[in-house]
C-alpha positions, 0 to 999 in steps of 0.5 A: 500500500502506498499513500495516495494523499497525505494527511491534510486540513480542509475548511468545511461548512459547519453548523454548530456554535463551536465553529468559526464564523467567516465575517465577510460572508457570515458562514460557519466554517471549520478547519478539519484534518483529513486522514491520509488515503492509501492505494493498493497497487498490484504488480506482477514481477519476474521472480526468475528471468526467462530460461531455456530447458533442453528436454530429451525426447526419444527418437522415432524410427521408421523402417523403410524398404527400398529396392535399388538397382545394383547393376544395369540390365544385361542378357545372359544366354544359356544353352538348353540341352536338347532331349531326344524324344522316345516316341514311336515313329508311325509313317503316313504311308508305306509301299507294300507288295502283295503276291496272290496265288492264282488258280486256273478256273476250270470252267471259263464261264463260272468265275467268282470274286473272293476278297482278300482280308487285311487289317492294318495295325497303326501302332506296329505299322504292319499289316495283319492277315487273318488266319486261313481258318478265318478266311475259309469262314467267308467261303471257299477261295 
C-alpha cells in the first residue's frame, strides 16, 4: 500500500456554535484534518528471468524398404540341352507288295470274286492277315 494523499486540513461548512464564523460572508466554517488515503497497487514481477530447458525426447524410427538397382540390365544366354524324344515313329504311308496265288478256273464261264482280308495295325505299322481258318469262314477261295 502506498499513500495516495497525505494527511491534510480542509475548511468545511459547519453548523454548530463551536465553529468559526467567516465575517465577510457570515458562514460557519471549520478547519478539519483529513486522514491520509492509501492505494493498493498490484504488480506482477519476474521472480526468475526467462530460461531455456533442453528436454530429451526419444527418437522415432521408421523402417523403410527400398529396392535399388545394383547393376544395369544385361542378357545372359544359356544353352538348353536338347532331349531326344522316345516316341514311336508311325509313317503316313508305306509301299507294300502283295503276291496272290492264282488258280486256273476250270470252267471259263463260272468265275467268282473272293476278297482278300487285311487289317492294318497303326501302332506296329504292319499289316495283319487273318488266319486261313478265318478266311475259309467267308467261303471257299
